[in-house]
N, C-alpha and C positions, 0 to 999 in steps of 0.2 A: 634698282627693282630693279631685274636683271627684261628682257624681249618675253621671253617663259610666262613672268607675272604679269601682264602686258593685261588692263583690261578689255582693249578694243583685238585681243587677241580670243581671247575668250571668246563670243560669236564665230571666230571664222574656223575655229578648231571643231565647233560644233555642228558648221556644214562638213569641214572634212566629214566627222564623224557618223552622217547619215549617207552622206552621196559613198563611203564607200563600202557601207554596210548596207542599203542601198539595192548598191551593183551584186556585191557580194547575192543577197536574195535573188537578186532577180536570175542567175543563173541556176540556181533550186527552182524555179518555178521554169524556165526558159528552158532545162532539161526533161524536165516531167511533159512541158504542152509541146516540146516545138522541137523533143530530140539533139536539141545545142550545149550546152555537151554533150555526147551522148552515154547515156549509161543505161547499161542491158533490163534493166529493175526497171524502166519506167516504157517498153515497148506495148505496142496496143496496150493501154494504158484508156482505161474508159474518159473521159470529160467530166463526169456527172459523177466519179467516185468518190471518194472520201482521200484522193488522195490526188485527183482530181482538180473539186473546187481549192484544196490547199493551193496544187501550180495556178490555177487561174489567182486567188488570193495575191500568190509571189509577186506573180508579174504582175498586175492591176498596181496592185499598190507596191512594189520593189518601183514602178516608176514612176509613181504618184511622189513617194520618198527623193526619189535623184532629182528631182522637181525642187522638191519642197514643195509640191503645193496639197495642202490638207492638213498640214504635215502632223496637225494633237494626234486630229481625230485616227487617219489610217495608223498609224505607228504605234495606236490603240489598242486598235485591231489587227494588224499584224502580231502584238506581243502577247496576247489572246490567244490567237491561232496557234503560236509556239510553243505558247503554255502546252495548251490541248495535244497541242503537234511528241511535245515532249513526254504527256502522263496515257497519250491513249499506246506511243509508237512506241514509244525506249522505252520509257518504266516497267511496264510488262517482263521483259527478260529480267528483271532483279535490278537487284544492287539501289536501287530510286535516289538514294544521297549520294549515291556518286556514279555521276553521267562518265566519264570516263570508260567505268568500266562497261557503260549500255550501248555508247555509241552516239549516249543526245548533251556531248556539252556544247555543239554549235544552236540546237536547239532554245537548250538553254541562253547563252551567251546569247544568241535575236532576242530570246524575251526582254535582258534585260535591258538591251543598248534598244530597243525599240518602244518599254519601258518611261525608258531619261528624255526618249526623246519624247514621244507624249506629255510628256511631265517641264518640256526643257524648251521644246519647237525647234524648228529650222532654223536656226541659225540663219547669218545677218547674206548668207550667199542663195536665200531660197526665191520663188516664189513670191512665199511666203509675205517676206519680207516685203519685198516688190508689188505685194499688191496688197500692203499697209503704208504705203507713201516712204518706206522707209528706204533709208539712202549703204549704199554696198557697205559706204567704210567703218561697220560695226559700229558704233555709236549708238548706242539703247536698241539694240536689235536681239538681241541673249535669248528672247520669250520669239519670236517671230512666228 
């Protein structure tokens, strides 16, 4: 068995997927709410607009996912938010079945990654695993 087939590696790789996805989502939220990184489209964005609320969900949810805290429910909410964002913001421009053509591939990919995290948990390197009393060794923490 190679190192890539090691059962102890899966919970760690799950954590890496969670951390990287959360970091990328945080960039979307911080661009909307704080202007970092700056995107002209979000200049003067009202906080309680549809995009402003999406930014709040992305910042709060992204931070919780980055830490691996309440991973399953947060990932489920974010998965729904991103599916909603796809169908509301990208699909109306046409080619609903070809996200590449309506610039919706990031929303679709995030939605399915977060749906997976909602089912699989945060992995061994998460506050959820720590709160459950599991060690970061990876043994038995796949569904943390």
